[in-house]
DSSP file (Angstrom, degrees, kcal/mol; ACC not computed):
  #  RESIDUE AA STRUCTURE BP1 BP2  ACC     N-H-->O    O-->H-N    N-H-->O    O-->H-N    TCO  KAPPA ALPHA  PHI   PSI    X-CA   Y-CA   Z-CA
    1    1 A M              0   0    0      0, 0.0     2,-0.1     0, 0.0   136,-0.1   0.000 360.0 360.0 360.0 140.2 -103.1   62.9  136.9
    2    2 A A        -     0   0    0    134,-0.2     2,-0.0     1,-0.1   134,-0.0  -0.385 360.0-109.1 -72.9 148.5  -99.8   62.4  135.0
    3    3 A D     >  -     0   0    0      1,-0.1     4,-2.1    -2,-0.1     3,-0.3  -0.288  32.9-103.9 -73.3 167.2  -97.0   64.9  135.5
    4    4 A S  H  > S+     0   0    0      1,-0.2     4,-2.6     2,-0.2     5,-0.2   0.833 118.7  55.6 -65.4 -33.8  -96.1   67.2  132.6
    5    5 A S  H  > S+     0   0    0      2,-0.2     4,-1.9     1,-0.2    -1,-0.2   0.890 109.0  48.0 -66.5 -37.0  -92.9   65.3  131.6
    6    6 A T  H  > S+     0   0    0     -3,-0.3     4,-1.7     2,-0.2    -2,-0.2   0.929 112.8  47.9 -66.2 -44.9  -94.9   62.1  131.2
    7    7 A M  H  X S+     0   0    0     -4,-2.1     4,-2.2     1,-0.2    -2,-0.2   0.895 109.8  53.4 -63.4 -39.3  -97.6   63.8  129.1
    8    8 A D  H  X S+     0   0    0     -4,-2.6     4,-1.9     1,-0.2    -1,-0.2   0.903 106.6  52.1 -62.2 -40.3  -94.9   65.5  127.0
    9    9 A S  H  X S+     0   0    0     -4,-1.9     4,-0.8     1,-0.2    -1,-0.2   0.867 110.0  49.1 -66.0 -34.2  -93.3   62.1  126.2
   10   10 A F  H  < S+     0   0    0     -4,-1.7     3,-0.5     1,-0.2    -1,-0.2   0.889 110.2  50.8 -69.6 -38.4  -96.8   60.7  125.2
   11   11 A R  H  < S+     0   0    0     -4,-2.2    -2,-0.2     1,-0.2    -1,-0.2   0.843 108.4  53.4 -66.2 -32.6  -97.3   63.7  122.9
   12   12 A E  H  < S+     0   0    0     -4,-1.9    -1,-0.2    -5,-0.2    -2,-0.2   0.697  86.3 102.9 -77.0 -19.2  -93.9   63.2  121.3
   13   13 A R  S  < S-     0   0    0     -4,-0.8     2,-0.3    -3,-0.5    92,-0.1  -0.299  83.5-104.9 -66.0 150.2  -94.6   59.6  120.4
   14   14 A Q    >   -     0   0    0      1,-0.1     3,-1.0     2,-0.1    -1,-0.1  -0.572  38.4-109.4 -75.8 133.6  -95.4   58.9  116.8
   15   15 A D  T 3  S+     0   0    0     -2,-0.3    -1,-0.1     1,-0.2    -4,-0.0  -0.326 101.5  29.0 -59.6 143.1  -99.1   58.1  116.2
   16   16 A G  T >   +     0   0    0      1,-0.1     3,-1.9    -3,-0.0     4,-0.4   0.691  68.0 145.6  83.2  20.0  -99.7   54.5  115.4
   17   17 A Y  T <  S+     0   0    0     -3,-1.0     3,-0.2     1,-0.3     4,-0.1   0.720  78.8  44.4 -63.5 -17.6  -96.8   53.0  117.3
   18   18 A F  T >> S+     0   0    0      1,-0.1     4,-2.0     2,-0.1     3,-0.6   0.344  83.2 102.1-105.5   4.3  -99.0   50.0  118.1
   19   19 A D  H <> S+     0   0    0     -3,-1.9     4,-3.0     1,-0.2     5,-0.2   0.831  74.1  59.5 -60.7 -34.9 -100.4   49.6  114.6
   20   20 A D  H 3> S+     0   0    0     -4,-0.4     4,-1.6     2,-0.2    -1,-0.2   0.883 107.0  47.1 -63.7 -35.8  -98.2   46.7  113.7
   21   21 A V  H <> S+     0   0    0     -3,-0.6     4,-2.4     2,-0.2     5,-0.2   0.938 112.9  48.9 -68.0 -46.6  -99.6   44.7  116.6
   22   22 A Y  H  X S+     0   0    0     -4,-2.0     4,-2.8     1,-0.2    -2,-0.2   0.920 109.8  52.1 -57.1 -44.4 -103.2   45.6  115.6
   23   23 A S  H  X S+     0   0    0     -4,-3.0     4,-2.4     1,-0.2    -1,-0.2   0.867 109.6  48.8 -64.9 -35.7 -102.6   44.7  112.0
   24   24 A I  H  X S+     0   0    0     -4,-1.6     4,-1.5     2,-0.2    -1,-0.2   0.935 112.8  46.7 -69.1 -45.0 -101.2   41.3  112.9
   25   25 A F  H  <>S+     0   0    0     -4,-2.4     5,-2.9     1,-0.2    -2,-0.2   0.913 114.2  49.0 -61.3 -40.9 -104.2   40.5  115.2
   26   26 A E  H ><5S+     0   0    0     -4,-2.8     3,-1.8    -5,-0.2    -2,-0.2   0.899 106.1  56.3 -65.5 -41.0 -106.5   41.8  112.5
   27   27 A A  H 3<5S+     0   0    0     -4,-2.4    -1,-0.2     1,-0.3    -2,-0.2   0.820 112.0  43.3 -60.9 -31.0 -104.8   39.6  109.8
   28   28 A Y  T 3<5S-     0   0    0     -4,-1.5    -1,-0.3    -3,-0.2    -2,-0.2   0.211 114.6-117.1 -99.3  14.4 -105.5   36.5  112.0
   29   29 A H  T < 5 +     0   0    0     -3,-1.8    -3,-0.2     1,-0.2    -2,-0.1   0.909  67.6 143.1  51.7  48.6 -109.0   37.6  112.8
   30   30 A H      < -     0   0    0     -5,-2.9    -1,-0.2    -6,-0.1    -2,-0.1  -0.974  48.2-128.7-121.6 126.9 -108.1   37.9  116.5
   31   31 A P        -     0   0    0      0, 0.0     2,-0.8     0, 0.0    25,-0.0  -0.384  23.7-115.7 -70.5 152.9 -109.5   40.5  118.8
   32   32 A V        -     0   0    0     -2,-0.1     2,-0.6    23,-0.1    25,-0.1  -0.824  38.6-173.4 -88.3 111.6 -107.1   42.6  120.9
   33   33 A V  E     -A   56   0A   0     -2,-0.8    23,-2.5    23,-0.6     2,-0.2  -0.929  11.6-148.1-114.9 113.4 -108.1   41.6  124.5
   34   34 A L  E     +A   55   0A   0     -2,-0.6     2,-0.3    21,-0.2    21,-0.2  -0.567  21.9 172.5 -77.9 140.5 -106.4   43.5  127.3
   35   35 A V  E >   +A   54   0A   0     19,-2.1     3,-0.8    -2,-0.2    19,-0.5  -0.846  44.0  20.5-134.6 175.8 -105.8   41.7  130.6
   36   36 A E  T >> S-     0   0    0     -2,-0.3     4,-2.4     1,-0.2     3,-0.5  -0.306 124.7  -9.7  63.2-143.3 -103.9   42.5  133.8
   37   37 A D  H 3> S+     0   0    0      1,-0.2     4,-2.3     2,-0.2    -1,-0.2   0.840 133.5  57.4 -60.4 -37.9 -103.2   46.2  134.6
   38   38 A G  H <> S+     0   0    0     -3,-0.8     4,-1.1     1,-0.2    -1,-0.2   0.904 112.4  41.3 -60.5 -41.7 -104.4   47.5  131.2
   39   39 A A  H <> S+     0   0    0     -3,-0.5     4,-1.0    -4,-0.5    -2,-0.2   0.884 111.4  56.0 -72.4 -38.9 -107.8   46.0  131.6
   40   40 A M  H  <>S+     0   0    0     -4,-2.4     5,-2.2     1,-0.2     3,-0.4   0.873 103.1  55.3 -63.5 -35.4 -108.1   46.9  135.3
   41   41 A R  H ><5S+     0   0    0     -4,-2.3     3,-1.4     1,-0.2    98,-1.3   0.906 106.9  49.8 -64.1 -39.8 -107.5   50.6  134.4
   42   42 A W  H 3<5S+     0   0    0     -4,-1.1    99,-2.0     1,-0.3    -1,-0.2   0.692 104.1  61.7 -70.6 -17.0 -110.4   50.5  132.0
   43   43 A M  B 3<5S-E  140   0B   0     -4,-1.0    -1,-0.3    -3,-0.4    -2,-0.2   0.348 125.6 -99.8 -89.7   6.5 -112.5   48.8  134.8
   44   44 A G  T < 5S+     0   0    0     -3,-1.4     2,-0.3    95,-0.8    -3,-0.2   0.509  76.8 138.8  94.2   4.1 -112.1   51.9  136.9
   45   45 A L      < -     0   0    0     -5,-2.2     2,-1.8    94,-0.2    -1,-0.3  -0.626  57.7-124.4 -85.2 142.3 -109.3   50.7  139.2
   46   46 A R        +     0   0    0     -2,-0.3     2,-0.3    92,-0.1    -5,-0.1  -0.576  54.8 147.3 -85.8  78.1 -106.5   53.1  140.1
   47   47 A V        -     0   0    0     -2,-1.8     2,-0.6   -10,-0.2    -3,-0.0  -0.847  46.1-128.2-110.7 151.6 -103.6   51.0  138.9
   48   48 A C        -     0   0    0     -2,-0.3     2,-0.3    -7,-0.0   -11,-0.1  -0.874  23.1-130.2 -99.8 121.9 -100.4   52.4  137.5
   49   49 A L        -     0   0    0     -2,-0.6     4,-0.1   -12,-0.1    85,-0.0  -0.550  25.1-164.8 -72.3 129.9  -99.4   50.8  134.2
   50   50 A E        -     0   0    0     -2,-0.3    -1,-0.1     2,-0.2     0, 0.0   0.187  48.8 -64.6 -90.4-145.3  -95.8   49.7  134.2
   51   51 A E  S    S+     0   0    0     56,-0.1    58,-2.0    57,-0.1     2,-0.4   0.463 105.6  91.0 -88.6   0.1  -93.9   48.8  131.1
   52   52 A N  E     - b   0 109A   0     56,-0.1     2,-0.5    55,-0.1    -2,-0.2  -0.777  52.2-165.1-104.2 139.7  -96.0   45.8  130.1
   53   53 A L  E     - b   0 110A   0     56,-2.1    58,-2.8    -2,-0.4     2,-0.5  -0.989  20.5-154.3-114.8 120.0  -99.0   45.6  127.9
   54   54 A D  E     -Ab  35 111A   0     -2,-0.5   -19,-2.1   -19,-0.5     2,-0.4  -0.841  13.4-176.7-104.9 125.8 -100.7   42.2  128.5
   55   55 A L  E     -Ab  34 112A   0     56,-2.9    58,-2.9    -2,-0.5     2,-0.5  -0.936  21.9-133.2-123.1 142.4 -102.8   40.6  125.8
   56   56 A L  E     -Ab  33 113A   0    -23,-2.5   -23,-0.6    -2,-0.4     2,-0.3  -0.814  28.5-175.0 -93.3 130.0 -104.9   37.5  125.8
   57   57 A V  E     - b   0 114A   0     56,-3.0    58,-1.0    -2,-0.5     5,-0.1  -0.941  30.5-101.4-127.1 149.3 -104.4   35.2  122.8
   58   58 A R    >>  -     0   0    0     -2,-0.3     4,-1.1    56,-0.2     3,-1.1  -0.384  27.5-128.1 -64.0 141.1 -106.1   32.0  121.7
   59   59 A D  G >4 S+     0   0    0      1,-0.3     3,-0.6     2,-0.2     4,-0.5   0.905 109.6  55.0 -54.3 -42.5 -104.1   28.9  122.4
   60   60 A S  G 34 S+     0   0    0      1,-0.2    -1,-0.3     2,-0.1     4,-0.2   0.684 117.6  33.9 -69.2 -17.7 -104.5   27.8  118.7
   61   61 A Q  G <> S+     0   0    0     -3,-1.1     4,-2.7     2,-0.1     5,-0.3   0.410  88.0  97.9-117.2   0.2 -103.1   31.1  117.4
   62   62 A A  H <X S+     0   0    0     -4,-1.1     4,-2.5    -3,-0.6     5,-0.2   0.923  87.8  43.5 -59.2 -49.4 -100.5   32.0  120.1
   63   63 A D  H  > S+     0   0    0     -4,-0.5     4,-2.6     1,-0.2    -1,-0.2   0.896 114.7  50.5 -65.5 -39.5  -97.4   30.6  118.2
   64   64 A T  H  > S+     0   0    0      2,-0.2     4,-2.3     1,-0.2    -2,-0.2   0.923 113.4  44.4 -64.1 -45.2  -98.6   32.1  114.9
   65   65 A I  H  X S+     0   0    0     -4,-2.7     4,-2.4     2,-0.2    -2,-0.2   0.902 113.4  51.2 -67.7 -41.0  -99.1   35.6  116.4
   66   66 A L  H  X S+     0   0    0     -4,-2.5     4,-2.2    -5,-0.3    -2,-0.2   0.939 112.1  46.8 -59.2 -47.9  -95.8   35.4  118.3
   67   67 A T  H  X S+     0   0    0     -4,-2.6     4,-2.2     1,-0.2    -2,-0.2   0.894 111.8  51.1 -62.2 -41.1  -93.9   34.4  115.1
   68   68 A A  H  X S+     0   0    0     -4,-2.3     4,-0.8     2,-0.2    -1,-0.2   0.897 109.7  49.6 -65.5 -40.2  -95.6   37.2  113.1
   69   69 A L  H ><>S+     0   0    0     -4,-2.4     3,-0.7     1,-0.2     5,-0.5   0.920 112.9  46.6 -64.2 -43.3  -94.7   39.8  115.7
   70   70 A L  H ><5S+     0   0    0     -4,-2.2     3,-1.4     1,-0.2     5,-0.3   0.862 105.7  60.9 -65.8 -35.0  -91.1   38.7  115.7
   71   71 A A  H 3<5S+     0   0    0     -4,-2.2    -1,-0.2     1,-0.3    -2,-0.2   0.714  89.8  70.0 -66.8 -20.5  -91.0   38.6  111.9
   72   72 A T  T <<5S-     0   0    0     -4,-0.8    -1,-0.3    -3,-0.7    -2,-0.2   0.754 100.0-133.8 -66.9 -21.3  -91.8   42.3  111.7
   73   73 A G  T < 5S+     0   0    0     -3,-1.4    -3,-0.1    -4,-0.4    -2,-0.1   0.450  85.1  99.6  79.7  -0.1  -88.3   43.0  113.1
   74   74 A C  S   <S+     0   0    0     -5,-0.5    26,-2.9    26,-0.1    27,-0.6   0.564  77.4  51.7 -92.6 -11.1  -89.8   45.5  115.5
   75   75 A F  E     -C   99   0A   0     -6,-0.5     2,-0.4    24,-0.3    24,-0.2  -0.927  57.8-168.7-129.2 150.6  -89.9   43.0  118.5
   76   76 A E  E     -C   98   0A   0     22,-1.8    22,-3.1    -2,-0.3     2,-0.3  -0.985  31.9-110.0-132.9 148.1  -87.4   40.8  120.2
   77   77 A R  E     +C   97   0A   0     -2,-0.4     2,-0.3    20,-0.2    20,-0.2  -0.606  42.3 176.5 -79.2 133.6  -88.1   38.1  122.8
   78   78 A V  E     -C   96   0A   0     18,-2.6    18,-0.6    -2,-0.3     3,-0.1  -0.859  36.0 -81.0-131.3 165.9  -86.9   39.0  126.3
   79   79 A D        -     0   0    0     -2,-0.3     2,-0.1     1,-0.1    13,-0.0  -0.346  51.2-104.3 -67.0 147.2  -87.1   37.4  129.7
   80   80 A Q        -     0   0    0     12,-0.1     2,-1.7     1,-0.1     3,-0.2  -0.423  29.9-114.2 -69.1 146.5  -90.2   37.8  131.7
   81   81 A D     >  +     0   0    0      1,-0.2     4,-1.3    -2,-0.1     3,-0.3  -0.610  43.8 171.0 -83.9  81.3  -90.1   40.3  134.6
   82   82 A I  T  4>S+     0   0    0     -2,-1.7     5,-2.6     1,-0.2     6,-0.3   0.848  70.6  58.8 -65.4 -36.6  -90.6   37.7  137.3
   83   83 A G  T >45S+     0   0    0      1,-0.2     3,-1.1     2,-0.2    -1,-0.2   0.900 107.1  47.1 -60.3 -41.6  -89.8   40.2  140.2
   84   84 A Y  T 345S+     0   0    0     -3,-0.3    -1,-0.2     1,-0.2    -2,-0.2   0.825 111.3  52.7 -67.5 -31.6  -92.7   42.4  139.1
   85   85 A R  T ><5S-     0   0    0     -4,-1.3     3,-1.3     3,-0.1    -1,-0.2   0.237 114.1-115.5 -91.5  13.0  -95.0   39.4  138.8
   86   86 A F  T < 5 -     0   0    0     -3,-1.1    -3,-0.2     1,-0.3    -2,-0.1   0.850  65.0 -66.4  57.0  37.8  -94.2   38.2  142.3
   87   87 A N  T 3 <S+     0   0    0     -5,-2.6    -1,-0.3     1,-0.2    -4,-0.1   0.781  76.4 179.8  56.3  31.0  -92.5   35.0  141.0
   88   88 A D    X>  -     0   0    0     -3,-1.3     3,-0.8    -6,-0.3     4,-0.7  -0.481  25.2-144.5 -62.5 121.4  -95.8   33.7  139.7
   89   89 A P  T 34 S+     0   0    0      0, 0.0     3,-0.5     0, 0.0     4,-0.3   0.798  97.1  59.2 -64.0 -27.0  -95.0   30.3  138.1
   90   90 A Y  T >4 S+     0   0    0      1,-0.2     3,-1.8     2,-0.2     4,-0.2   0.858  95.0  64.3 -67.0 -33.8  -97.6   30.9  135.3
   91   91 A T  G X4 S+     0   0    0     -3,-0.8     3,-2.0     1,-0.3    -1,-0.2   0.814  88.6  67.6 -61.2 -31.2  -95.8   34.0  134.2
   92   92 A K  G 3< S+     0   0    0     -4,-0.7    -1,-0.3    -3,-0.5    -2,-0.2   0.728  97.4  55.1 -62.0 -20.2  -92.8   32.0  133.2
   93   93 A Q  G <  S+     0   0    0     -3,-1.8    -1,-0.3    -4,-0.3    -2,-0.2   0.479  87.6  97.7 -89.3  -3.7  -94.9   30.5  130.4
   94   94 A V  S <  S-     0   0    0     -3,-2.0     2,-0.2    -4,-0.2    19,-0.2  -0.769  74.5-129.7 -95.3 118.4  -95.8   33.9  129.0
   95   95 A P        -     0   0    0      0, 0.0    17,-2.2     0, 0.0     2,-0.5  -0.445  22.4-159.0 -64.5 133.9  -93.8   35.1  126.0
   96   96 A R  E     -CD  78 111A   0    -18,-0.6   -18,-2.6    15,-0.2     2,-0.4  -0.973   6.2-168.0-119.0 125.3  -92.6   38.7  126.5
   97   97 A L  E     -CD  77 110A   0     13,-2.9    13,-2.9    -2,-0.5     2,-0.5  -0.938   9.6-148.5-116.4 132.5  -91.6   40.8  123.5
   98   98 A R  E     -CD  76 109A   0    -22,-3.1   -22,-1.8    -2,-0.4     2,-0.6  -0.862  20.2-125.8-100.2 131.9  -89.8   44.1  123.7
   99   99 A D  E     -C   75   0A   0      9,-3.4   -24,-0.3    -2,-0.5     3,-0.2  -0.655  16.4-155.8 -73.6 115.9  -90.5   46.8  121.1
  100  100 A T  S    S+     0   0    0    -26,-2.9    -1,-0.2    -2,-0.6   -25,-0.1   0.692  92.9  53.0 -71.3 -17.8  -87.0   47.6  119.7
  101  101 A R  S    S+     0   0    0    -27,-0.6    -1,-0.2   -84,-0.1   -26,-0.1   0.812  80.8 179.6 -83.5 -32.5  -88.2   51.0  118.5
  102  102 A C        -     0   0    0     -3,-0.2     3,-0.1     6,-0.1    -2,-0.1   0.796  13.5-157.3  31.6  68.0  -89.5   51.8  122.0
  103  103 A A    >   -     0   0    0      1,-0.1     3,-2.2     4,-0.1    -1,-0.1  -0.329  33.0 -85.2 -64.8 149.6  -90.9   55.3  121.4
  104  104 A P  T 3  S+     0   0    0      0, 0.0    -1,-0.1     0, 0.0   -91,-0.1  -0.342 117.8  18.1 -56.7 134.5  -91.2   57.6  124.4
  105  105 A G  T 3  S+     0   0    0      1,-0.3     2,-0.2    -3,-0.1   -95,-0.1   0.383 100.5 118.6  85.6  -5.1  -94.5   56.9  126.1
  106  106 A A  S <  S-     0   0    0     -3,-2.2    -1,-0.3   -97,-0.1     3,-0.1  -0.512  76.9-103.2 -89.3 161.3  -95.0   53.6  124.4
  107  107 A F        -     0   0    0     -2,-0.2    -8,-0.2     1,-0.2    -5,-0.1  -0.764  31.0-160.0 -80.1 115.1  -95.3   50.3  126.2
  108  108 A P        +     0   0    0      0, 0.0    -9,-3.4     0, 0.0     2,-0.4   0.756  69.8  47.0 -72.4 -21.1  -91.9   48.7  125.6
  109  109 A C  E     -bD  52  98A   0    -58,-2.0   -56,-2.1   -11,-0.3     2,-0.5  -0.960  60.7-163.0-128.5 140.7  -93.0   45.2  126.3
  110  110 A V  E     -bD  53  97A   0    -13,-2.9   -13,-2.9    -2,-0.4     2,-0.5  -0.977   9.4-158.2-117.8 128.5  -96.0   43.1  125.1
  111  111 A N  E     -bD  54  96A   0    -58,-2.8   -56,-2.9    -2,-0.5     2,-0.8  -0.919   5.7-151.7-107.0 130.4  -96.9   39.9  127.0
  112  112 A L  E     -b   55   0A   0    -17,-2.2     2,-0.5    -2,-0.5   -56,-0.2  -0.832  12.7-166.6-105.5  96.7  -98.9   37.3  125.1
  113  113 A W  E     -b   56   0A   0    -58,-2.9   -56,-3.0    -2,-0.8     2,-0.1  -0.708  12.7-142.1 -83.2 123.2 -101.0   35.3  127.7
  114  114 A T  E  >  -b   57   0A   0     -2,-0.5     4,-2.8   -58,-0.2     5,-0.3  -0.440  22.0-113.1 -80.0 160.9 -102.5   32.2  126.3
  115  115 A E  H  >>S+     0   0    0    -58,-1.0     4,-1.9     1,-0.2     5,-1.0   0.896 116.6  53.1 -58.9 -41.1 -106.0   31.0  127.2
  116  116 A A  H  45S+     0   0    0      2,-0.2    -1,-0.2     1,-0.2     5,-0.1   0.896 113.7  41.3 -64.8 -40.3 -104.6   28.0  129.0
  117  117 A V  H  45S+     0   0    0      1,-0.2    -2,-0.2   -24,-0.1    -1,-0.2   0.916 121.4  40.3 -74.2 -42.9 -102.2   30.0  131.2
  118  118 A Y  H  <5S-     0   0    0     -4,-2.8    -2,-0.2     2,-0.2    -1,-0.2   0.664 100.4-135.3 -81.3 -15.5 -104.6   32.9  131.9
  119  119 A M  T  <5S+     0   0    0     -4,-1.9     2,-0.3    -5,-0.3    -3,-0.2   0.862  70.5 104.5  62.2  39.1 -107.6   30.4  132.3
  120  120 A L      < -     0   0    0     -5,-1.0     2,-0.3    -6,-0.2    -1,-0.2  -0.977  65.5-133.9-145.9 132.9 -109.9   32.6  130.3
  121  121 A R    >>  -     0   0    0     -2,-0.3     3,-0.9     1,-0.1     4,-0.7  -0.697  13.6-132.8 -90.4 142.3 -111.0   31.9  126.7
  122  122 A V  G >4 S+     0   0    0     -2,-0.3     3,-1.2     1,-0.3    -1,-0.1   0.895 107.5  55.6 -58.0 -42.2 -111.0   34.7  124.2
  123  123 A K  G 34 S+     0   0    0      1,-0.3    -1,-0.3     3,-0.1   -65,-0.0   0.747 104.7  54.2 -67.4 -20.9 -114.5   33.9  123.0
  124  124 A D  G <4 S+     0   0    0     -3,-0.9     2,-0.9     2,-0.1    -1,-0.3   0.604  85.2  95.0 -85.9 -12.1 -115.8   34.2  126.6
  125  125 A A  S << S-     0   0    0     -3,-1.2    -5,-0.0    -4,-0.7    -1,-0.0  -0.705  78.7-136.8 -82.3 107.9 -114.3   37.7  126.9
  126  126 A E        -     0   0    0     -2,-0.9     2,-0.1     1,-0.1    -2,-0.1  -0.504  24.4-121.7 -69.2 120.7 -117.2   40.0  126.0
  127  127 A P        +     0   0    0      0, 0.0     2,-0.4     0, 0.0    -1,-0.1  -0.387  31.7 179.5 -71.9 137.5 -115.8   42.7  123.7
  128  128 A V        -     0   0    0     -2,-0.1     2,-0.2    13,-0.0    15,-0.1  -0.976  26.0-130.8-133.5 118.9 -116.1   46.3  124.7
  129  129 A A        -     0   0    0     -2,-0.4     2,-0.3    14,-0.1     3,-0.0  -0.501  25.9-171.6 -73.1 134.8 -114.6   48.9  122.3
  130  130 A V        -     0   0    0     -2,-0.2     3,-0.1     1,-0.1     5,-0.0  -0.870  29.7-121.7-123.7 160.9 -112.4   51.5  123.9
  131  131 A M  S    S+     0   0    0     -2,-0.3     2,-0.3     1,-0.1    -1,-0.1   0.772  88.5   4.1 -75.3 -27.4 -110.8   54.6  122.4
  132  132 A D  S    S-     0   0    0      1,-0.1    -1,-0.1    -3,-0.0     4,-0.0  -0.963  71.3-110.5-153.2 161.4 -107.2   53.8  123.0
  133  133 A I  S    S+     0   0    0     -2,-0.3     2,-0.5     1,-0.1    -1,-0.1   0.775 106.5  58.4 -68.1 -24.8 -105.1   51.0  124.4
  134  134 A H  S    S-     0   0    0    -93,-0.0     2,-0.9   -92,-0.0     3,-0.1  -0.914  79.1-139.8-111.1 128.9 -104.3   53.2  127.4
  135  135 A A        -     0   0    0     -2,-0.5     4,-0.0     1,-0.2    -2,-0.0  -0.775  14.6-165.4 -84.4 107.9 -106.9   54.7  129.7
  136  136 A W  S    S+     0   0    0     -2,-0.9     2,-0.3     2,-0.1  -134,-0.2   0.848  74.9  26.6 -66.6 -34.4 -105.6   58.2  130.3
  137  137 A N  S    S-     0   0    0     -3,-0.1     2,-0.4  -136,-0.1   -93,-0.1  -0.852 105.1 -85.3-121.0 160.1 -108.0   58.7  133.2
  138  138 A V        +     0   0    0     -2,-0.3     2,-0.3   -94,-0.1   -96,-0.1  -0.545  62.4 175.4 -66.3 123.2 -109.5   56.2  135.5
  139  139 A N        -     0   0    0    -98,-1.3   -95,-0.8    -2,-0.4     2,-0.5  -0.899  34.7-143.9-130.4 155.5 -112.6   55.0  133.7
  140  140 A L  B     -E   43   0B   0     -2,-0.3     2,-0.6   -97,-0.2   -97,-0.2  -0.960  22.2-165.8-118.5 110.9 -115.3   52.5  134.0
  141  141 A V        -     0   0    0    -99,-2.0     2,-0.4    -2,-0.5     3,-0.1  -0.857   9.5-179.0-100.7 124.1 -116.2   51.1  130.6
  142  142 A E        -     0   0    0     -2,-0.6     3,-0.1     1,-0.1    -2,-0.0  -0.918  30.7-142.5-122.4 148.5 -119.5   49.2  130.5
  143  143 A E  S    S+     0   0    0     -2,-0.4     2,-0.4     1,-0.2    -1,-0.1   0.893  91.6  33.0 -73.7 -39.5 -121.1   47.5  127.6
  144  144 A R  S    S-     0   0    0     -3,-0.1     2,-0.4     0, 0.0    -1,-0.2  -0.935  70.0-156.6-121.8 141.6 -124.6   48.5  128.8
  145  145 A F        -     0   0    0     -2,-0.4     2,-0.1    -3,-0.1    -2,-0.0  -0.941  23.4-117.8-116.9 137.9 -125.7   51.6  130.6
  146  146 A A              0   0    0     -2,-0.4     0, 0.0     1,-0.1     0, 0.0  -0.431 360.0 360.0 -69.9 145.2 -128.9   51.9  132.7
  147  147 A T              0   0    0     -2,-0.1    -1,-0.1     0, 0.0    -2,-0.0   0.403 360.0 360.0-107.8 360.0 -131.4   54.3  131.4
């Protein structure tokens, strides 16, 4: 369970701080697909989300989505956190964008993993709707439930 100061910072954040990212993905008819720690938390693993939100993007739309995010003026391109990624050579190919507004409790950085780098195609990622980008508690989200 998060401590009270962490919860307070999340309560203070402005609702919809991630809406600009959603709207760009929606404009390009691209699903928001979580990978890395964000996805693992929704799979029931007890991982601690750091400052990165990792998203899978189609190879064919990666540059367009990257350009659109930068054009909002809300993001700037920053160096990848190689130390956190254990010097993974694939990570060096992943664009990392820092939210210049960086509200308390928000993910300050978004990583756009392409299909080629992540070795997973967006169309092969079976969509499962979740309530929020962040799993507040450890959850296991399944598409089908046994009866």
